[in-house]
Structure formats: structure tokens, C-alpha cells
N, CA, C and O of each residue as an XYZ file, in Angstrom:
736
protein
N     -54.806    -87.966    110.436
C     -54.947    -86.885    109.527
C     -55.559    -85.712    110.262
O     -56.532    -85.853    111.003
N     -54.958    -84.535    110.036
C     -55.469    -83.366    110.737
C     -56.144    -82.435    109.747
O     -55.741    -82.346    108.587
N     -57.141    -81.762    110.200
C     -57.905    -80.836    109.378
C     -57.641    -79.428    109.883
O     -57.725    -79.155    111.081
N     -57.319    -78.533    108.943
C     -57.101    -77.136    109.314
C     -58.443    -76.440    109.251
O     -59.102    -76.428    108.212
N     -58.840    -75.862    110.367
C     -60.135    -75.250    110.445
C     -60.093    -73.742    110.229
O     -61.100    -73.175    109.806
N     -59.000    -73.077    110.492
C     -58.998    -71.627    110.327
C     -57.955    -71.221    109.291
O     -56.861    -71.782    109.213
N     -58.326    -70.260    108.529
C     -57.398    -69.715    107.538
C     -56.857    -68.406    108.087
O     -57.608    -67.460    108.326
N     -55.565    -68.365    108.282
C     -54.956    -67.172    108.844
C     -54.354    -66.325    107.741
O     -53.789    -66.835    106.774
N     -54.483    -65.058    107.904
C     -53.840    -64.110    107.000
C     -52.563    -63.628    107.650
O     -52.394    -63.716    108.866
N     -51.660    -63.112    106.817
C     -50.443    -62.566    107.407
C     -50.810    -61.329    108.209
O     -51.846    -60.707    107.973
N     -49.970    -60.984    109.138
C     -50.270    -59.906    110.057
C     -50.418    -58.544    109.408
O     -51.171    -57.717    109.922
N     -49.739    -58.269    108.307
C     -49.785    -56.950    107.698
C     -50.863    -56.807    106.651
O     -50.970    -55.743    106.041
N     -51.648    -57.802    106.416
C     -52.616    -57.771    105.333
C     -53.976    -57.315    105.834
O     -54.447    -57.771    106.876
N     -54.595    -56.429    105.102
C     -55.927    -55.971    105.492
C     -56.964    -56.331    104.450
O     -58.157    -56.115    104.661
N     -56.526    -56.876    103.329
C     -57.473    -57.246    102.285
C     -58.017    -58.624    102.610
O     -57.255    -59.586    102.716
N     -59.269    -58.723    102.761
C     -59.883    -59.954    103.226
C     -60.099    -61.000    102.166
O     -60.443    -62.131    102.510
N     -59.918    -60.695    100.897
C     -60.224    -61.649     99.851
C     -59.117    -62.642     99.572
O     -59.341    -63.598     98.829
N     -57.960    -62.464    100.121
C     -56.876    -63.399     99.834
C     -56.409    -64.064    101.099
O     -56.512    -63.504    102.191
N     -55.885    -65.288    100.940
C     -55.381    -66.011    102.100
C     -54.130    -65.348    102.645
O     -53.988    -65.153    103.852
N     -53.246    -65.012    101.758
C     -51.992    -64.415    102.199
C     -51.798    -63.107    101.447
O     -52.248    -62.970    100.310
N     -51.159    -62.189    102.049
C     -50.909    -60.897    101.434
C     -49.502    -60.476    101.813
O     -49.083    -60.631    102.960
N     -48.793    -59.953    100.863
C     -47.441    -59.519    101.153
C     -47.266    -58.089    100.669
O     -47.445    -57.795     99.487
N     -46.914    -57.208    101.588
C     -46.675    -55.811    101.226
C     -45.498    -55.702    100.272
O     -45.491    -54.848     99.385
N     -44.525    -56.543    100.445
C     -43.350    -56.439     99.578
C     -43.694    -56.797     98.136
O     -43.141    -56.200     97.213
N     -44.587    -57.750     97.922
C     -44.988    -58.100     96.553
C     -45.764    -56.944     95.923
O     -45.535    -56.607     94.761
N     -46.674    -56.337     96.675
C     -47.435    -55.199     96.154
C     -46.505    -54.031     95.844
O     -46.645    -53.364     94.819
N     -45.570    -53.801     96.732
C     -44.627    -52.708     96.531
C     -43.782    -52.952     95.278
O     -43.535    -52.024     94.508
N     -43.344    -54.175     95.075
C     -42.546    -54.500     93.888
C     -43.333    -54.272     92.609
O     -42.783    -53.777     91.625
N     -44.606    -54.625     92.611
C     -45.448    -54.422     91.434
C     -45.584    -52.931     91.146
O     -45.484    -52.517     89.991
N     -45.811    -52.119     92.176
C     -45.941    -50.678     91.982
C     -44.625    -50.056     91.507
O     -44.639    -49.172     90.651
N     -43.502    -50.501     92.045
C     -42.211    -49.984     91.598
C     -41.959    -50.336     90.139
O     -41.470    -49.507     89.371
N     -42.290    -51.558     89.759
C     -42.124    -51.975     88.369
C     -43.008    -51.141     87.448
O     -42.570    -50.722     86.377
N     -44.240    -50.903     87.860
C     -45.158    -50.086     87.075
C     -44.617    -48.661     86.926
O     -44.698    -48.083     85.843
N     -44.077    -48.103     87.980
C     -43.501    -46.761     87.941
C     -42.303    -46.702     86.986
O     -42.170    -45.747     86.220
N     -41.449    -47.700     87.028
C     -40.291    -47.748     86.130
C     -40.747    -47.819     84.675
O     -40.182    -47.139     83.819
N     -41.754    -48.629     84.388
C     -42.274    -48.749     83.022
C     -42.832    -47.412     82.548
O     -42.609    -47.028     81.400
N     -43.548    -46.704     83.400
C     -44.115    -45.404     83.035
C     -43.003    -44.393     82.759
O     -43.080    -43.645     81.784
N     -41.982    -44.360     83.597
C     -40.871    -43.425     83.407
C     -40.129    -43.726     82.108
O     -39.800    -42.806     81.360
N     -39.866    -44.989     81.832
C     -39.167    -45.359     80.596
C     -40.003    -44.995     79.382
O     -39.473    -44.483     78.396
N     -41.295    -45.251     79.442
C     -42.169    -44.911     78.315
C     -42.211    -43.403     78.097
O     -42.207    -42.942     76.956
N     -42.251    -42.636     79.176
C     -42.287    -41.177     79.052
C     -40.978    -40.647     78.469
O     -40.999    -39.753     77.623
N     -39.861    -41.175     78.902
C     -38.570    -40.731     78.369
C     -38.408    -41.146     76.919
O     -37.887    -40.378     76.110
N     -38.834    -42.318     76.589
C     -38.719    -42.793     75.212
C     -39.585    -41.997     74.267
O     -39.205    -41.803     73.113
N     -40.713    -41.535     74.704
C     -41.602    -40.759     73.854
C     -41.091    -39.359     73.590
O     -41.500    -38.731     72.613
N     -40.210    -38.856     74.433
C     -39.723    -37.493     74.284
C     -38.513    -37.395     73.355
O     -38.104    -36.294     72.985
N     -37.944    -38.530     72.981
C     -36.754    -38.466     72.136
C     -37.120    -38.045     70.718
O     -38.200    -38.356     70.217
N     -36.196    -37.334     70.087
C     -36.399    -36.853     68.728
C     -35.409    -37.591     67.833
O     -34.210    -37.611     68.110
N     -35.902    -38.183     66.783
C     -35.012    -38.925     65.901
C     -34.521    -38.030     64.764
O     -35.161    -37.042     64.402
N     -33.382    -38.401     64.222
C     -32.797    -37.653     63.107
C     -33.489    -38.047     61.810
O     -33.821    -39.212     61.591
N     -33.697    -37.055     60.961
C     -34.310    -37.292     59.649
C     -33.351    -36.746     58.597
O     -32.932    -35.590     58.665
N     -33.011    -37.584     57.628
C     -32.112    -37.162     56.558
C     -32.842    -36.231     55.604
O     -33.966    -36.507     55.185
N     -32.190    -35.128     55.268
C     -32.751    -34.116     54.369
C     -31.997    -34.203     53.036
O     -30.767    -34.237     53.011
N     -32.737    -34.239     51.947
C     -32.068    -34.231     50.643
C     -31.622    -32.800     50.322
O     -32.265    -31.830     50.723
N     -30.513    -32.693     49.594
C     -29.987    -31.372     49.253
C     -29.466    -31.381     47.829
O     -29.163    -32.431     47.262
N     -29.368    -30.190     47.266
C     -28.793    -30.010     45.934
C     -27.391    -29.439     46.112
O     -27.192    -28.470     46.844
N     -26.429    -30.047     45.439
C     -25.046    -29.575     45.466
C     -24.866    -28.560     44.339
O     -25.021    -28.896     43.165
N     -24.541    -27.326     44.697
C     -24.344    -26.266     43.708
C     -22.871    -26.059     43.370
O     -22.525    -25.115     42.660
N     -22.016    -26.919     43.863
C     -20.608    -26.850     43.498
C     -19.695    -26.426     44.630
O     -20.133    -26.029     45.710
N     -18.414    -26.526     44.341
C     -17.383    -26.181     45.318
C     -16.391    -25.221     44.677
O     -16.315    -25.102     43.454
N     -15.644    -24.548     45.519
C     -14.607    -23.631     45.047
C     -13.406    -23.713     45.980
O     -13.525    -24.110     47.139
N     -12.265    -23.334     45.457
C     -11.051    -23.213     46.267
C     -10.793    -21.757     46.639
O      -9.875    -21.465     47.404
N     -11.604    -20.838     46.097
C     -11.338    -19.414     46.267
C     -12.549    -18.656     46.802
O     -12.980    -17.676     46.194
N     -13.096    -19.090     47.917
C     -14.151    -18.283     48.536
C     -13.489    -17.085     49.210
O     -12.264    -17.035     49.328
N     -14.273    -16.147     49.640
C     -13.731    -14.943     50.283
C     -13.629    -15.084     51.799
O     -13.398    -14.095     52.495
N     -13.796    -16.292     52.315
C     -13.696    -16.512     53.756
C     -12.226    -16.575     54.145
O     -11.527    -17.530     53.804
N     -11.758    -15.549     54.865
C     -10.355    -15.546     55.275
C     -10.182    -15.958     56.733
O      -9.105    -15.790     57.305
N     -11.230    -16.492     57.326
C     -11.158    -16.980     58.697
C     -11.082    -18.498     58.737
O     -10.552    -19.133     57.825
N     -11.618    -19.066     59.801
C     -11.628    -20.513     59.976
C     -12.886    -21.137     59.402
O     -13.625    -20.485     58.665
N     -13.134    -22.402     59.738
C     -14.339    -23.067     59.254
C     -15.587    -22.280     59.643
O     -15.673    -21.713     60.733
N     -16.542    -22.261     58.734
C     -17.733    -21.439     58.950
C     -18.916    -22.055     58.226
O     -18.757    -22.759     57.228
N     -20.094    -21.782     58.740
C     -21.347    -22.202     58.123
C     -22.244    -20.984     58.029
O     -22.436    -20.275     59.016
N     -22.797    -20.735     56.845
C     -23.751    -19.642     56.658
C     -25.041    -20.216     56.100
O     -25.023    -21.070     55.213
N     -26.165    -19.736     56.630
C     -27.481    -20.157     56.158
C     -28.169    -18.938     55.571
O     -28.281    -17.905     56.231
N     -28.633    -19.055     54.325
C     -29.304    -17.947     53.638
C     -30.719    -18.371     53.285
O     -30.937    -19.212     52.413
N     -31.677    -17.769     53.984
C     -33.079    -18.111     53.714
C     -33.899    -16.898     53.291
O     -35.083    -17.032     52.983
N     -33.287    -15.716     53.272
C     -33.979    -14.504     52.830
C     -32.969    -13.610     52.104
O     -31.792    -13.958     52.008
N     -33.419    -12.466     51.596
C     -32.539    -11.599     50.804
C     -31.346    -11.071     51.595
O     -30.239    -10.987     51.064
N     -31.563    -10.717     52.857
C     -30.471    -10.160     53.663
C     -29.381    -11.203     53.911
O     -28.196    -10.912     53.744
N     -29.768    -12.400     54.302
C     -28.764    -13.433     54.564
C     -28.156    -13.954     53.264
O     -27.008    -14.398     53.256
N     -28.913    -13.906     52.168
C     -28.366    -14.310     50.864
C     -27.258    -13.340     50.447
O     -26.244    -13.770     49.897
N     -27.436    -12.043     50.697
C     -26.403    -11.053     50.362
C     -25.125    -11.330     51.155
O     -24.024    -11.192     50.623
N     -25.264    -11.715     52.409
C     -24.108    -12.053     53.239
C     -23.382    -13.273     52.675
O     -22.152    -13.298     52.636
N     -24.128    -14.273     52.242
C     -23.522    -15.469     51.660
C     -22.849    -15.148     50.327
O     -21.762    -15.651     50.041
N     -23.493    -14.311     49.511
C     -22.926    -13.935     48.210
C     -21.594    -13.202     48.384
O     -20.721    -13.299     47.522
N     -21.430    -12.471     49.487
C     -20.167    -11.762     49.710
C     -18.994    -12.732     49.898
O     -17.849    -12.377     49.619
N     -19.272    -13.945     50.366
C     -18.216    -14.944     50.551
C     -18.163    -15.973     49.425
O     -17.106    -16.532     49.134
N     -19.294    -16.213     48.805
C     -19.395    -17.231     47.743
C     -20.230    -16.621     46.629
O     -21.453    -16.757     46.641
N     -19.606    -15.953     45.667
C     -20.334    -15.140     44.689
C     -21.262    -15.900     43.745
O     -22.102    -15.269     43.102
N     -21.153    -17.202     43.634
C     -21.949    -17.949     42.664
C     -23.256    -18.498     43.231
O     -23.712    -19.556     42.798
N     -23.860    -17.810     44.181
C     -25.132    -18.269     44.752
C     -26.239    -18.037     43.730
O     -26.428    -16.907     43.278
N     -26.976    -19.087     43.356
C     -28.081    -18.902     42.410
C     -29.150    -17.978     42.990
O     -29.342    -17.938     44.205
N     -29.844    -17.237     42.130
C     -30.841    -16.283     42.614
C     -32.212    -16.908     42.866
O     -33.226    -16.233     42.684
N     -32.275    -18.153     43.273
C     -33.547    -18.849     43.472
C     -34.072    -18.613     44.887
O     -33.531    -19.179     45.837
N     -35.110    -17.793     45.051
C     -35.647    -17.542     46.393
C     -36.444    -18.731     46.934
O     -36.865    -18.715     48.091
N     -36.651    -19.753     46.115
C     -37.402    -20.928     46.546
C     -36.549    -21.983     47.224
O     -37.016    -23.102     47.438
N     -35.306    -21.655     47.569
C     -34.408    -22.600     48.234
C     -33.762    -21.923     49.434
O     -33.655    -20.698     49.489
N     -33.333    -22.734     50.392
C     -32.540    -22.258     51.526
C     -31.109    -22.717     51.258
O     -30.847    -23.912     51.118
N     -30.186    -21.754     51.189
C     -28.801    -22.051     50.828
C     -27.936    -22.190     52.072
O     -28.093    -21.455     53.047
N     -27.015    -23.155     52.017
C     -26.058    -23.374     53.094
C     -24.658    -23.320     52.498
O     -24.305    -24.119     51.631
N     -23.876    -22.375     52.974
C     -22.482    -22.257     52.554
C     -21.595    -22.890     53.606
O     -21.624    -22.497     54.772
N     -20.807    -23.870     53.195
C     -19.909    -24.585     54.103
C     -18.481    -24.197     53.723
O     -18.040    -24.441     52.600
N     -17.769    -23.595     54.663
C     -16.434    -23.058     54.403
C     -15.402    -23.776     55.271
O     -15.586    -23.930     56.479
N     -14.313    -24.213     54.634
C     -13.243    -24.895     55.371
C     -12.319    -23.901     56.062
O     -11.608    -24.265     56.999
N     -12.320    -22.664     55.613
C     -11.426    -21.661     56.181
C     -10.194    -21.482     55.317
O      -9.893    -22.308     54.455
N      -9.491    -20.397     55.559
C      -8.313    -20.067     54.753
C      -7.177    -21.057     55.021
O      -6.887    -21.400     56.167
N      -6.539    -21.510     53.927
C      -5.425    -22.456     54.010
C      -4.211    -21.848     53.303
O      -4.371    -21.046     52.384
N      -3.015    -22.218     53.719
C      -1.782    -21.632     53.165
C      -1.362    -22.248     51.840
O      -0.549    -21.669     51.120
N      -1.908    -23.418     51.508
C      -1.558    -24.076     50.239
C      -2.812    -24.695     49.638
O      -3.887    -24.667     50.238
N      -2.658    -25.251     48.451
C      -3.740    -26.001     47.829
C      -3.825    -27.398     48.428
O      -3.051    -27.760     49.314
N      -4.776    -28.171     47.930
C      -4.925    -29.554     48.392
C      -5.963    -29.740     49.481
O      -6.242    -30.871     49.878
N      -6.535    -28.660     49.970
C      -7.569    -28.741     51.004
C      -8.942    -28.740     50.344
O      -9.115    -28.216     49.244
N      -9.906    -29.330     51.025
C     -11.262    -29.381     50.469
C     -12.280    -29.530     51.588
O     -11.946    -29.848     52.729
N     -13.522    -29.292     51.225
C     -14.646    -29.575     52.111
C     -15.739    -30.170     51.240
O     -15.989    -29.700     50.130
N     -16.388    -31.211     51.756
C     -17.447    -31.889     51.011
C     -18.581    -32.237     51.973
O     -18.361    -32.913     52.979
N     -19.791    -31.778     51.666
C     -20.959    -32.085     52.500
C     -21.389    -33.519     52.217
O     -21.672    -33.883     51.076
N     -21.432    -34.324     53.268
C     -21.831    -35.729     53.144
C     -23.325    -35.919     53.361
O     -23.969    -36.686     52.646
N     -23.878    -35.216     54.357
C     -25.305    -35.372     54.645
C     -25.826    -34.179     55.429
O     -25.073    -33.450     56.074
N     -27.135    -34.008     55.350
C     -27.838    -33.001     56.148
C     -28.925    -33.750     56.896
O     -29.730    -34.459     56.292
N     -28.945    -33.590     58.212
C     -29.952    -34.242     59.049
C     -30.690    -33.187     59.849
O     -30.128    -32.162     60.235
N     -31.955    -33.462     60.087
C     -32.738    -32.587     60.955
C     -33.045    -33.344     62.236
O     -33.564    -34.460     62.216
N     -32.710    -32.707     63.351
C     -33.001    -33.253     64.674
C     -33.732    -32.157     65.439
O     -33.110    -31.208     65.917
N     -35.042    -32.287     65.554
C     -35.833    -31.258     66.224
C     -35.748    -29.943     65.477
O     -36.103    -29.867     64.300
N     -35.274    -28.895     66.163
C     -35.166    -27.575     65.531
C     -33.730    -27.256     65.104
O     -33.335    -26.092     65.032
N     -32.962    -28.307     64.825
C     -31.557    -28.134     64.449
C     -31.241    -28.923     63.175
O     -31.741    -30.030     62.974
N     -30.403    -28.334     62.322
C     -29.850    -29.039     61.163
C     -28.411    -29.417     61.489
O     -27.638    -28.582     61.959
N     -28.055    -30.660     61.243
C     -26.675    -31.108     61.369
C     -26.122    -31.308     59.964
O     -26.629    -32.132     59.203
N     -25.091    -30.559     59.625
C     -24.459    -30.681     58.323
C     -23.158    -31.443     58.536
O     -22.197    -30.908     59.088
N     -23.134    -32.695     58.094
C     -21.959    -33.555     58.256
C     -21.091    -33.439     57.006
O     -21.549    -33.673     55.888
N     -19.842    -33.076     57.220
C     -18.939    -32.803     56.104
C     -17.586    -33.466     56.310
O     -17.172    -33.747     57.435
N     -16.915    -33.707     55.202
C     -15.549    -34.222     55.229
C     -14.607    -33.078     54.870
O     -14.739    -32.451     53.819
N     -13.663    -32.823     55.754
C     -12.643    -31.806     55.527
C     -11.378    -32.538     55.084
O     -10.807    -33.325     55.839
N     -10.949    -32.268     53.858
C      -9.778    -32.947     53.314
C      -8.532    -32.092     53.423
O      -8.596    -30.864     53.381
N      -7.397    -32.762     53.563
C      -6.097    -32.090     53.619
C      -5.129    -32.873     52.738
O      -5.291    -34.080     52.556
N      -4.122    -32.189     52.190
C      -3.160    -32.914     51.356
C      -2.350    -33.898     52.201
O      -2.080    -33.642     53.374
N      -1.967    -35.018     51.600
C      -1.144    -35.981     52.344
C       0.192    -35.357     52.747
O       0.679    -34.433     52.094
N       0.761    -35.857     53.798
C       2.057    -35.364     54.266
C       3.106    -35.559     53.168
O       3.221    -36.643     52.595
N       3.856    -34.519     52.887
C       4.906    -34.581     51.880
C       4.422    -34.409     50.449
O       5.223    -34.489     49.517
N       3.128    -34.174     50.253
C       2.589    -34.009     48.899
C       3.026    -32.673     48.313
O       3.206    -31.692     49.034
N       3.194    -32.652     47.002
C       3.481    -31.397     46.312
C       2.160    -30.671     46.100
O       1.244    -31.205     45.474
N       2.067    -29.466     46.615
C       0.828    -28.691     46.493
C       1.147    -27.324     45.925
O       2.278    -26.846     46.006
N       0.145    -26.713     45.356
C       0.289    -25.363     44.837
C       0.495    -24.418     46.025
O      -0.169    -24.551     47.053
N       1.406    -23.478     45.879
C       1.725    -22.558     46.967
C       0.933    -21.269     46.795
O       1.469    -20.235     46.397
N      -0.338    -21.357     47.100
C      -1.231    -20.213     46.993
C      -2.261    -20.334     48.114
O      -2.665    -21.435     48.489
N      -2.671    -19.201     48.632
C      -3.684    -19.212     49.687
C      -5.021    -19.630     49.078
O      -5.466    -19.076     48.073
N      -5.642    -20.612     49.706
C      -6.943    -21.102     49.243
C      -7.960    -20.983     50.368
O      -7.604    -20.821     51.536
N      -9.215    -21.065     49.998
C     -10.310    -21.014     50.968
C     -11.447    -21.901     50.447
O     -12.413    -21.401     49.872
N     -11.327    -23.218     50.651
C     -12.309    -24.152     50.104
C     -13.710    -23.933     50.678
O     -13.885    -23.616     51.855
N     -14.690    -24.114     49.808
C     -16.087    -23.963     50.219
C     -16.971    -24.813     49.321
O     -16.598    -25.148     48.197
N     -18.134    -25.153     49.828
C     -19.148    -25.848     49.043
C     -20.483    -25.185     49.320
O     -20.765    -24.761     50.441
N     -21.298    -25.102     48.282
C     -22.629    -24.512     48.398
C     -23.670    -25.588     48.125
O     -23.616    -26.277     47.107
N     -24.620    -25.723     49.049
C     -25.735    -26.647     48.871
C     -27.027    -25.893     49.160
O     -26.998    -24.786     49.698
N     -28.153    -26.489     48.804
C     -29.441    -25.890     49.164
C     -30.417    -26.988     49.542
O     -30.295    -28.135     49.111
N     -31.393    -26.605     50.363
C     -32.456    -27.518     50.778
C     -33.793    -26.835     50.515
O     -33.857    -25.622     50.313
N     -34.844    -27.620     50.520
C     -36.186    -27.072     50.333
C     -36.583    -26.253     51.555
O     -36.227    -26.617     52.676
N     -37.310    -25.158     51.365
C     -37.739    -24.340     52.507
C     -38.582    -25.127     53.512
O     -38.530    -24.852     54.710
N     -39.350    -26.094     53.037
C     -40.178    -26.888     53.957
C     -39.319    -27.693     54.928
O     -39.751    -27.971     56.046
N     -38.109    -28.071     54.515
C     -37.209    -28.810     55.404
C     -36.569    -27.906     56.450
O     -36.030    -28.393     57.444
N     -36.625    -26.596     56.233
C     -36.028    -25.648     57.174
C     -37.069    -24.968     58.059
O     -36.709    -24.192     58.944
N     -38.347    -25.246     57.835
C     -39.397    -24.620     58.638
C     -39.240    -25.011     60.106
O     -39.194    -26.195     60.441
N     -39.160    -24.014     60.968
C     -39.029    -24.253     62.407
C     -37.610    -24.530     62.870
O     -37.385    -24.719     64.066
N     -36.652    -24.561     61.962
C     -35.258    -24.795     62.340
C     -34.690    -23.511     62.934
O     -34.851    -22.437     62.355
N     -34.035    -23.613     64.074
C     -33.473    -22.453     64.770
C     -31.971    -22.306     64.563
O     -31.452    -21.190     64.530
N     -31.263    -23.447     64.420
C     -29.819    -23.369     64.245
C     -29.335    -24.500     63.352
O     -29.995    -25.527     63.194
N     -28.165    -24.280     62.776
C     -27.506    -25.287     61.953
C     -26.103    -25.482     62.512
O     -25.440    -24.524     62.908
N     -25.661    -26.734     62.538
C     -24.363    -27.068     63.107
C     -23.540    -27.813     62.054
O     -24.006    -28.785     61.461
N     -22.320    -27.345     61.835
C     -21.388    -27.977     60.908
C     -20.492    -28.922     61.698
O     -19.824    -28.515     62.648
N     -20.489    -30.198     61.289
C     -19.732    -31.229     61.997
C     -18.800    -31.916     61.003
O     -19.197    -32.217     59.878
N     -17.549    -32.164     61.426
C     -16.608    -32.833     60.521
C     -16.750    -34.349     60.602
O     -17.606    -34.865     61.321
N     -15.898    -35.060     59.853
C     -15.988    -36.508     59.762
C     -15.697    -37.210     61.085
O     -16.026    -38.386     61.237
N     -15.089    -36.516     62.042
C     -14.818    -37.089     63.364
C     -15.923    -36.779     64.366
O     -15.876    -37.244     65.505
N     -16.917    -35.996     63.950
C     -17.986    -35.607     64.859
C     -17.690    -34.333     65.627
O     -18.443    -33.964     66.529
N     -16.597    -33.654     65.282
C     -16.214    -32.414     65.963
C     -16.955    -31.243     65.318
O     -16.985    -31.105     64.095
N     -17.547    -30.408     66.163
C     -18.245    -29.230     65.651
C     -17.239    -28.240     65.086
O     -16.255    -27.891     65.739
N     -17.503    -27.787     63.849
C     -16.629    -26.829     63.174
C     -17.262    -25.452     63.041
O     -16.554    -24.460     62.867
N     -18.578    -25.383     63.121
C     -19.258    -24.106     62.985
C     -20.720    -24.230     63.365
O     -21.283    -25.323     63.412
N     -21.318    -23.080     63.635
C     -22.722    -23.031     64.048
C     -23.318    -21.744     63.500
O     -22.663    -20.702     63.483
N     -24.563    -21.825     63.055
C     -25.229    -20.642     62.508
C     -26.674    -20.604     62.968
O     -27.334    -21.637     63.077
N     -27.151    -19.408     63.234
C     -28.563    -19.203     63.528
C     -29.313    -19.178     62.204
O     -28.857    -18.572     61.234
N     -30.457    -19.833     62.171
C     -31.262    -19.861     60.951
C     -32.308    -18.764     61.064
O     -33.140    -18.798     61.971
N     -32.282    -17.785     60.155
C     -33.262    -16.699     60.214
C     -34.673    -17.236     59.996
O     -34.905    -18.089     59.139
N     -35.594    -16.727     60.779
C     -36.990    -17.145     60.665
C     -37.732    -16.157     59.786
O     -37.672    -14.947     60.004
N     -38.427    -16.678     58.799
C     -39.195    -15.787     57.922
C     -40.438    -15.311     58.646
O     -41.034    -16.047     59.432
N     -40.816    -14.093     58.377
C     -42.018    -13.523     58.975
C     -43.003    -13.188     57.868
O     -42.599    -12.751     56.790
N     -44.305    -13.390     58.124
C     -45.295    -13.128     57.078
C     -45.434    -11.667     56.745
O     -46.232    -11.304     55.882
């Protein structure tokens, strides 16, 4: 039976408290710690979507929008006047922020737009809507239409919002609007 009298350390180790030391093990621990810190920092910076409740003020087939899909946000008297020029039935309630969603001018009837949800992501509102079209071969009224829907949200839900984005049922952006900031 042989007795080991000396305890040798590995050549690269300078810490005297351990029998063996491996730079690669220490390096792996530090790399793992760095990865965990980076992942935690990135995860903390993400902004989640929050669903905003809204009031539906109705839809029309005859808005004055003769262009394409459009989104208008009315949070003060000036922007409300602009919205009223396209959608005359805007209620006179200054305690709400109004959003006019326009499908754009169509050559026949049978088209529609319907707001499905409003989400807030950071300083942006996402207005998710379904744009409807008549089925192929359907009999439709032969008149120019301009479908629109009017909704409103509470002013507290719009505080700090910089822009609003109109998105269709496929996730395609249809319109974008700057949200006016109120000043004291």
C-alpha cells in the first residue's frame, strides 16, 4: 500500500484552498452567469399588450372618406372637427377619445369594417379590425359606399400614446395615425 504525501495542484491554478482548479470550469460558470444576466435584462425590457375596452358608436356605409383605409384619432376639438368631416355622427362628449376606422371607398355595397379589439403596447394603440367584402358572384347594390365604424376609449387609456395603428384580420397594417397630445 502506498501513501500519497504531497497534494499537487494543477499548473494553472493559483488559488491555494482547493486541490484542483480548472480555468475552463470557472470560465464556463462566468459565461453562464453572463448569459443569465443578458436574458434577464432583455426579458425585463419587453412590453406586453394590454386590451383596452371601447364603446361602439355604430357603423355606416356612407362616410365621407373617398380614399383608402384610414384611421383617425380625435382627442381634442381640432381633431374632433376633422373626424366629424368624415363621420358626421360623432357624439359631442369631450370625455372620450374617438377613433374613426374607415375601410375606404368601394364601388359597390357589401363591404364592411368591424373593430374586433383595441390593444395598447407601450406608446402605441393597435386597432384590430375585420374588413369584409361581398362573396364572389354575390348580388350587391351598385352604389359607391365608404364603410366606417366609430368607437371611443377612455382618455386614461390614451395617456402617453403617440400613435395608433389599424391592422386587418390578416395582421396587415391598413392605416396609421398620430395621437395628438393634450397640453395643460
